[in-house]
Every structure is written in C-alpha cells, then in structure tokens.
N, CA, C and O atoms as a MOPAC input file, in Angstrom:
PM7 MOZYME 1SCF
protein

 N      0.84100 1    -1.16900 1     0.00000 1
 C      0.00000 1     0.00000 1     0.00000 1
 C      0.88600 1     1.23200 1     0.00000 1
 O      1.81700 1     1.32200 1     0.80000 1
 N      0.61200 1     2.18100 1    -0.88500 1
 C      1.34300 1     3.43900 1    -0.93500 1
 C      0.53600 1     4.47700 1    -0.18500 1
 O     -0.65900 1     4.64000 1    -0.43100 1
 N      1.18100 1     5.17700 1     0.72300 1
 C      0.51200 1     6.20400 1     1.50100 1
 C      1.19500 1     7.52900 1     1.22000 1
 O      2.42000 1     7.63200 1     1.29000 1
 N      0.39300 1     8.55600 1     0.89900 1
 C      0.94100 1     9.88900 1     0.65300 1
 C      0.94200 1    10.66000 1     1.96400 1
 O     -0.07200 1    10.71300 1     2.65900 1
 N      2.07000 1    11.25200 1     2.29900 1
 C      2.13100 1    12.01100 1     3.54900 1
 C      2.39300 1    13.48700 1     3.30400 1
 O      2.37700 1    14.26300 1     4.25900 1
 N      2.63200 1    13.90900 1     2.07700 1
 C      2.80100 1    15.32900 1     1.80000 1
 C      1.44000 1    16.00600 1     1.96200 1
 O      0.46600 1    15.60800 1     1.32300 1
 N      1.37800 1    17.00800 1     2.80000 1
 C      0.09400 1    17.62700 1     3.14200 1
 C     -0.48000 1    18.38200 1     1.94500 1
 O      0.21500 1    19.19900 1     1.34200 1
 N     -1.75200 1    18.11500 1     1.59100 1
 C     -2.38200 1    18.82900 1     0.47500 1
 C     -2.69100 1    20.27100 1     0.87100 1
 O     -2.63900 1    20.62500 1     2.04900 1
 N     -3.01400 1    21.09700 1    -0.12500 1
 C     -3.39800 1    22.48200 1     0.14300 1
 C     -4.62200 1    22.51500 1     1.05400 1
 O     -5.41300 1    21.57300 1     1.07800 1
 N     -4.77000 1    23.59700 1     1.79500 1
 C     -5.91700 1    23.73300 1     2.69400 1
 C     -7.22000 1    23.43800 1     1.97200 1
 O     -7.47200 1    23.92800 1     0.87200 1
 N     -8.03800 1    22.62400 1     2.62200 1
 C     -9.38100 1    22.31600 1     2.13800 1
 C     -9.43100 1    21.58800 1     0.80200 1
 O    -10.46300 1    21.60800 1     0.13100 1
 N     -8.33400 1    20.94400 1     0.40200 1
 C     -8.35300 1    20.14200 1    -0.80800 1
 C     -7.69500 1    18.78800 1    -0.53400 1
 O     -6.89300 1    18.64200 1     0.38900 1
 N     -8.05700 1    17.80600 1    -1.35900 1
 C     -7.46400 1    16.47900 1    -1.29300 1
 C     -7.14700 1    16.06200 1    -2.72500 1
 O     -7.97200 1    16.23700 1    -3.62200 1
 N     -5.97100 1    15.52000 1    -2.93500 1
 C     -5.58200 1    14.97800 1    -4.23500 1
 C     -5.38500 1    13.47400 1    -4.07200 1
 O     -5.59300 1    12.93500 1    -2.98500 1
 N     -4.98600 1    12.79600 1    -5.14500 1
 C     -4.78200 1    11.34600 1    -5.09100 1
 C     -3.80700 1    10.96700 1    -3.97700 1
 O     -2.79100 1    11.62700 1    -3.76300 1
 N     -4.14200 1     9.90000 1    -3.28300 1
 C     -3.29200 1     9.40000 1    -2.21500 1
 C     -4.14100 1     8.84200 1    -1.08800 1
 O     -5.36000 1     8.72200 1    -1.20800 1
 N     -3.48500 1     8.50600 1    -0.00400 1
 C     -4.16900 1     8.06600 1     1.21500 1
 C     -3.80000 1     9.06400 1     2.29600 1
 O     -2.62100 1     9.27500 1     2.58200 1
 N     -4.81300 1     9.67800 1     2.89700 1
 C     -4.62500 1    10.79700 1     3.81000 1
 C     -5.20700 1    10.47300 1     5.18300 1
 O     -6.34500 1    10.01500 1     5.28400 1
 N     -4.43500 1    10.70500 1     6.23000 1
 C     -4.89500 1    10.48300 1     7.60500 1
 C     -5.82200 1    11.61900 1     8.02000 1
 O     -5.47400 1    12.79400 1     7.90600 1
 N     -7.00400 1    11.25200 1     8.50200 1
 C     -7.99500 1    12.24000 1     8.94100 1
 C     -7.54200 1    12.80800 1    10.28200 1
 O     -7.15900 1    12.07000 1    11.19000 1
 N     -7.59200 1    14.14100 1    10.38800 1
 C     -7.18700 1    14.81800 1    11.61000 1
 C     -5.71400 1    15.16400 1    11.64000 1
 O     -5.28400 1    15.97400 1    12.46200 1
 N     -4.92800 1    14.55800 1    10.74700 1
 C     -3.49600 1    14.84800 1    10.66100 1
 C     -3.17700 1    15.50500 1     9.32100 1
 O     -2.62500 1    16.60500 1     9.27900 1
 N     -3.52600 1    14.82400 1     8.22500 1
 C     -3.24600 1    15.33100 1     6.87700 1
 C     -4.41300 1    16.12700 1     6.31800 1
 O     -4.21600 1    17.13000 1     5.63200 1
 N     -5.61600 1    15.68200 1     6.60900 1
 C     -6.83600 1    16.35300 1     6.13600 1
 C     -7.81300 1    16.45400 1     7.29400 1
 O     -7.68800 1    15.75000 1     8.29600 1
 N     -8.77200 1    17.32700 1     7.14100 1
 C     -9.80000 1    17.50200 1     8.15500 1
 C    -11.10100 1    16.82500 1     7.71600 1
 O    -11.36900 1    16.65900 1     6.52600 1
 N    -11.88800 1    16.44800 1     8.70300 1
 C    -13.21400 1    15.89100 1     8.42100 1
 C    -14.07400 1    16.96800 1     7.77300 1
 O    -13.82900 1    18.16300 1     7.93900 1
 N    -15.08200 1    16.52500 1     7.03600 1
 C    -16.00700 1    17.45500 1     6.40900 1
 C    -16.56300 1    16.86600 1     5.12400 1
 O    -16.28000 1    15.72300 1     4.76700 1
 N    -17.35500 1    17.67100 1     4.44300 1
 C    -17.95200 1    17.27300 1     3.17000 1
 C    -17.07400 1    17.79900 1     2.04200 1
 O    -16.78700 1    18.99400 1     1.95900 1
 N    -16.65400 1    16.88000 1     1.17500 1
 C    -15.78300 1    17.23100 1     0.04800 1
 C    -16.48800 1    16.90000 1    -1.25600 1
 O    -17.30000 1    15.97700 1    -1.31800 1
 N    -16.16800 1    17.67100 1    -2.30900 1
 C    -16.76600 1    17.48100 1    -3.63200 1
 C    -15.65700 1    17.39500 1    -4.66800 1
 O    -14.63600 1    18.07400 1    -4.56000 1
 N    -15.86900 1    16.55200 1    -5.67400 1
 C    -14.94600 1    16.48900 1    -6.80300 1
 C    -15.71400 1    16.27800 1    -8.09800 1
 O    -16.82700 1    15.75200 1    -8.10500 1
 N    -15.10200 1    16.69600 1    -9.17500 1
 C    -15.58600 1    16.38900 1   -10.51900 1
 C    -14.45000 1    15.62500 1   -11.18800 1
 O    -13.44100 1    16.22200 1   -11.56100 1
 N    -14.60300 1    14.30000 1   -11.34800 1
 C    -13.52400 1    13.50100 1   -11.93200 1
 C    -13.12200 1    14.02800 1   -13.30600 1
 O    -13.98000 1    14.38600 1   -14.11300 1
 N    -11.81900 1    14.07400 1   -13.57000 1
 C    -11.34400 1    14.63200 1   -14.83700 1
 C    -11.64100 1    13.76800 1   -16.06200 1
 O    -11.69000 1    14.28600 1   -17.17800 1
 N    -11.83900 1    12.47500 1   -15.87800 1
 C    -12.06500 1    11.56900 1   -17.01200 1
 C    -13.49200 1    11.04500 1   -17.02100 1
 O    -13.71500 1     9.83400 1   -17.03100 1
 N    -14.46400 1    11.96100 1   -17.01600 1
 C    -15.87200 1    11.56600 1   -17.00600 1
 C    -16.14500 1    10.56500 1   -18.12100 1
 O    -15.70500 1    10.74200 1   -19.25800 1
 N    -16.87700 1     9.51200 1   -17.77500 1
 C    -17.22400 1     8.48100 1   -18.74000 1
 C    -16.32400 1     7.26600 1   -18.69400 1
 O    -16.58100 1     6.28100 1   -19.38500 1
 N    -15.26300 1     7.31700 1   -17.88400 1
 C    -14.31600 1     6.21200 1   -17.84800 1
 C    -14.26600 1     5.48700 1   -16.50200 1
 O    -13.47800 1     4.55300 1   -16.34900 1
 N    -15.08500 1     5.88900 1   -15.51900 1
 C    -15.11200 1     5.20900 1   -14.22500 1
 C    -13.76800 1     5.20200 1   -13.53800 1
 O    -13.44300 1     4.26500 1   -12.80900 1
 N    -12.98000 1     6.24700 1   -13.76700 1
 C    -11.61500 1     6.26300 1   -13.26300 1
 C    -11.43200 1     6.80000 1   -11.86400 1
 O    -10.30600 1     6.81300 1   -11.36500 1
 N    -12.50100 1     7.24800 1   -11.20300 1
 C    -12.37300 1     7.80300 1    -9.85400 1
 C    -12.72800 1     6.73200 1    -8.82900 1
 O    -13.85900 1     6.25000 1    -8.78300 1
 N    -11.74500 1     6.36900 1    -8.00900 1
 C    -11.98400 1     5.45500 1    -6.88900 1
 C    -11.73600 1     6.22500 1    -5.60300 1
 O    -10.72500 1     6.91600 1    -5.47000 1
 N    -12.66300 1     6.10600 1    -4.65200 1
 C    -12.46700 1     6.71200 1    -3.33400 1
 C    -12.90000 1     5.71800 1    -2.26500 1
 O    -13.71400 1     4.82800 1    -2.51000 1
 N    -12.33000 1     5.89100 1    -1.06200 1
 C    -12.68700 1     5.02300 1     0.06100 1
 C    -12.46900 1     5.76100 1     1.37200 1
 O    -11.46500 1     6.44800 1     1.55800 1
 N    -13.42000 1     5.60600 1     2.27000 1
 C    -13.24000 1     6.00900 1     3.66500 1
 C    -12.71300 1     4.78300 1     4.39100 1
 O    -13.25200 1     3.68700 1     4.23600 1
 N    -11.65700 1     4.96000 1     5.18800 1
 C    -10.96900 1     3.82900 1     5.79800 1
 C    -10.99100 1     3.90100 1     7.32500 1
 O    -10.89100 1     4.97600 1     7.91600 1
 N    -11.12400 1     2.72700 1     7.94500 1
 C    -11.09100 1     2.63900 1     9.41300 1
 C     -9.68900 1     2.32900 1     9.91500 1
 O     -9.43400 1     2.41100 1    11.11600 1
 N     -8.78100 1     1.97600 1     9.02200 1
 C     -7.40600 1     1.66400 1     9.38400 1
 C     -6.52200 1     1.70600 1     8.16500 1
 O     -6.99700 1     1.89100 1     7.04500 1
 N     -5.22500 1     1.53200 1     8.38500 1
 C     -4.25500 1     1.60300 1     7.29200 1
 C     -3.47200 1     0.30500 1     7.11200 1
 O     -2.31400 1     0.32500 1     6.69300 1
 N     -4.10300 1    -0.81600 1     7.42600 1
 C     -3.42200 1    -2.10800 1     7.29700 1
 C     -3.39300 1    -2.59200 1     5.85300 1
 O     -2.57600 1    -3.44600 1     5.50600 1
 N     -4.27500 1    -2.05800 1     5.00500 1
 C     -4.39900 1    -2.53300 1     3.63700 1
 C     -5.37300 1    -3.68200 1     3.50100 1
 O     -5.61600 1    -4.16700 1     2.39600 1
 N     -5.94000 1    -4.12600 1     4.62400 1
 C     -6.92700 1    -5.20100 1     4.59600 1
 C     -8.25800 1    -4.69600 1     4.05400 1
 O     -8.61100 1    -3.52900 1     4.22700 1
 N     -8.98400 1    -5.58100 1     3.40300 1
 C    -10.30800 1    -5.26100 1     2.87900 1
 C    -11.22200 1    -4.72800 1     3.98800 1
 O    -12.05200 1    -3.85200 1     3.74100 1
 N    -11.07000 1    -5.25100 1     5.19900 1
 C    -11.91500 1    -4.84000 1     6.32400 1
 C    -11.69400 1    -3.39300 1     6.75500 1
 O    -12.49500 1    -2.86000 1     7.52300 1
 N    -10.63100 1    -2.74500 1     6.28300 1
 C    -10.39800 1    -1.33300 1     6.59800 1
 C    -11.37400 1    -0.41800 1     5.85800 1
 O    -11.54800 1     0.73700 1     6.24600 1
 N    -12.00700 1    -0.91700 1     4.80300 1
 C    -12.89100 1    -0.07600 1     3.99400 1
 C    -14.23600 1     0.08500 1     4.69900 1
 O    -14.95300 1    -0.88800 1     4.93100 1
 N    -14.56400 1     1.33400 1     5.03500 1
 C    -15.87000 1     1.65300 1     5.61600 1
 C    -16.89700 1     1.71300 1     4.49400 1
 O    -17.95000 1     1.07800 1     4.56400 1
 N    -16.58200 1     2.47300 1     3.47100 1
 C    -17.40400 1     2.58200 1     2.27300 1
 C    -16.50500 1     3.06500 1     1.14500 1
 O    -15.49900 1     3.73300 1     1.38700 1
 N    -16.87200 1     2.72400 1    -0.09900 1
 C    -16.06400 1     3.13700 1    -1.24100 1
 C    -16.91900 1     3.15700 1    -2.50100 1
 O    -18.06400 1     2.70500 1    -2.49700 1
 N    -16.35000 1     3.68500 1    -3.57200 1
 C    -17.07200 1     3.70800 1    -4.85100 1
 C    -16.10100 1     3.96000 1    -5.98300 1
 O    -15.01500 1     4.50900 1    -5.79100 1
 N    -16.51900 1     3.54400 1    -7.17100 1
 C    -15.89000 1     3.91700 1    -8.43400 1
 C    -16.92400 1     4.75600 1    -9.16800 1
 O    -18.08700 1     4.36300 1    -9.26200 1
 N    -16.51600 1     5.89800 1    -9.68300 1
 C    -17.47400 1     6.77700 1   -10.34300 1
 C    -16.78700 1     7.62900 1   -11.39100 1
 O    -15.56700 1     7.79100 1   -11.37800 1
 N    -17.57000 1     8.16300 1   -12.28400 1
 C    -17.08200 1     9.20100 1   -13.18000 1
 C    -18.00700 1    10.41100 1   -13.12300 1
 O    -17.91200 1    11.31700 1   -13.95100 1
 N    -18.90000 1    10.41600 1   -12.14100 1
 C    -19.83100 1    11.52000 1   -11.94100 1
 C    -19.30800 1    12.47700 1   -10.87700 1
 O    -18.50400 1    12.07800 1   -10.03500 1
 N    -19.75500 1    13.74400 1   -10.90000 1
 C    -19.44500 1    14.63300 1    -9.78200 1
 C    -19.90500 1    13.95200 1    -8.48300 1
 O    -20.99300 1    13.37900 1    -8.43000 1
 N    -19.08200 1    14.01900 1    -7.45600 1
 C    -19.31100 1    13.22800 1    -6.25400 1
 C    -19.05900 1    14.04300 1    -4.99500 1
 O    -18.15300 1    14.87400 1    -4.93900 1
 N    -19.89200 1    13.78200 1    -3.97800 1
 C    -19.70100 1    14.33600 1    -2.63300 1
 C    -19.40600 1    13.17900 1    -1.68800 1
 O    -20.01500 1    12.11500 1    -1.80000 1
 N    -18.47200 1    13.38000 1    -0.75600 1
 C    -18.18100 1    12.38600 1     0.28000 1
 C    -18.02100 1    13.11800 1     1.60000 1
 O    -17.28000 1    14.09700 1     1.69100 1
 N    -18.72100 1    12.63800 1     2.62800 1
 C    -18.54500 1    13.18800 1     3.97400 1
 C    -17.52200 1    12.32200 1     4.69700 1
 O    -17.75600 1    11.14200 1     4.95800 1
 N    -16.39600 1    12.92500 1     5.01200 1
 C    -15.33700 1    12.26700 1     5.76300 1
 C    -15.57400 1    12.59800 1     7.23500 1
 O    -15.69500 1    13.76500 1     7.60800 1
 N    -15.64000 1    11.56000 1     8.06200 1
 C    -15.94400 1    11.74000 1     9.48100 1
 C    -14.67400 1    11.81100 1    10.32100 1
 O    -13.63700 1    11.26800 1     9.94200 1
 N    -14.76600 1    12.47800 1    11.45400 1
 C    -13.63400 1    12.53800 1    12.38100 1
 C    -13.22700 1    11.14800 1    12.84600 1
 O    -12.06300 1    10.92100 1    13.17400 1
 N    -14.16900 1    10.22000 1    12.87800 1
 C    -13.88600 1     8.85900 1    13.32500 1
 C    -13.20700 1     8.00800 1    12.24800 1
 O    -12.72900 1     6.91500 1    12.55200 1
 N    -13.15100 1     8.47800 1    10.99800 1
 C    -12.44000 1     7.75700 1     9.93300 1
 C    -10.94000 1     7.85800 1    10.19300 1
 O    -10.45000 1     8.91000 1    10.60500 1
 N    -10.21600 1     6.77700 1     9.95700 1
 C     -8.75600 1     6.81500 1    10.10200 1
 C     -8.11900 1     7.53400 1     8.91900 1
 O     -7.15400 1     8.28100 1     9.07900 1
 N     -8.67400 1     7.29900 1     7.72500 1
 C     -8.05500 1     7.85600 1     6.52400 1
 C     -9.06100 1     7.92000 1     5.38100 1
 O    -10.14700 1     7.34400 1     5.44500 1
 N     -8.66900 1     8.63300 1     4.34400 1
 C     -9.44200 1     8.73700 1     3.11400 1
 C     -8.49200 1     8.45600 1     1.96100 1
 O     -7.38300 1     8.98700 1     1.91500 1
 N     -8.93700 1     7.61300 1     1.02400 1
 C     -8.13600 1     7.26300 1    -0.14500 1
 C     -8.82700 1     7.77200 1    -1.39800 1
 O    -10.04600 1     7.66000 1    -1.52800 1
 N     -8.05700 1     8.33000 1    -2.31700 1
 C     -8.58900 1     8.78600 1    -3.60200 1
 C     -7.60000 1     8.44500 1    -4.69900 1
 O     -6.38700 1     8.56000 1    -4.52000 1
 N     -8.14000 1     8.01700 1    -5.85200 1
 C     -7.29900 1     7.69600 1    -6.99700 1
 C     -8.04300 1     8.04000 1    -8.27700 1
 O     -9.11300 1     7.49000 1    -8.53500 1
 N     -7.50100 1     8.92900 1    -9.07200 1
 C     -8.08700 1     9.29100 1   -10.35900 1
 C     -9.29600 1    10.18700 1   -10.26500 1
 O    -10.09500 1    10.25600 1   -11.19900 1
 N     -9.44500 1    10.88000 1    -9.13600 1
 C    -10.65200 1    11.68900 1    -8.89100 1
 C    -10.45200 1    13.17800 1    -9.13200 1
 O    -11.40500 1    13.94800 1    -9.01700 1
 N     -9.25200 1    13.59800 1    -9.45800 1
 C     -8.99000 1    15.02600 1    -9.55100 1
 C     -8.85300 1    15.58300 1    -8.14100 1
 O     -8.50000 1    14.86000 1    -7.21000 1
 N     -9.13100 1    16.86500 1    -7.99300 1
 C     -8.99700 1    17.52500 1    -6.69700 1
 C    -10.34400 1    17.58400 1    -5.99100 1
 O    -11.33700 1    18.04900 1    -6.55100 1
 N    -10.35800 1    17.10300 1    -4.74500 1
 C    -11.52400 1    17.21200 1    -3.86900 1
 C    -11.42600 1    18.55100 1    -3.15600 1
 O    -10.35300 1    18.92800 1    -2.68700 1
 N    -12.53500 1    19.26800 1    -3.07300 1
 C    -12.57300 1    20.55500 1    -2.38900 1
 C    -13.57600 1    20.47900 1    -1.24600 1
 O    -14.70000 1    20.00700 1    -1.42000 1
 N    -13.15900 1    20.94500 1    -0.08200 1
 C    -14.05200 1    20.93200 1     1.08200 1
 C    -15.13900 1    21.98000 1     0.89200 1
 O    -14.84700 1    23.14700 1     0.63100 1
 N    -16.40800 1    21.55300 1     1.02500 1
 C    -17.52700 1    22.46200 1     0.81500 1
 C    -18.28000 1    22.77300 1     2.10600 1
 O    -19.05600 1    23.72900 1     2.14700 1
 N    -18.06500 1    21.98100 1     3.16300 1
 C    -18.62900 1    22.31600 1     4.46700 1
 C    -17.96700 1    21.46200 1     5.53900 1
 O    -17.38100 1    20.41700 1     5.25700 1
 N    -18.07600 1    21.93500 1     6.76700 1
 C    -17.49600 1    21.22500 1     7.90800 1
 C    -18.22100 1    19.93900 1     8.14800 1
 O    -17.87700 1    19.19800 1     9.06900 1

C-alpha cells in the first residue's frame, strides 16, 4: 500500500491516502472527476491503514461529480483518479 504524507493544500485532497485529523480535516468534500465516462475515480473512507479489505468503511468507483462526507472517526481517506476534492462544508 502506498501512503501519501505530503500535506495537500488547505481544504483540498488529491490522489493518495490521507490520515484524517493529521493530513486532512473531516467534512464534506466534492470532486468532478477529470475523465468523465471512464469510471476512473476510486475513493474510500478507511477505518485503518493495514491494507486489509476490512479497513474499507465505504467506497465507490465513479465518473460523476461526487460528494463524500469524511468523518472525524475515519482513520483515513483514499482517492485515486478523482482530480482535486474541495471541502464544501465542515
């Protein structure tokens, strides 16, 4: 499992795995995947960073504009191919 630890810009998330409360803050985030029509955006809210399937709280593959609420209780958030997520509310 590859984990990104370089902190993203305030209120944004890019591809990688980000620790909630350390690298990113909880809240509602929105993205518009750059490759609409190709199902290239994968995201997951994670309860741990072991890489086990059981760490996935919820996830999806999409090419549609998407909102995800990241909770303070989530260990991490993973994104791949989704473009930039922007925080839209706490």
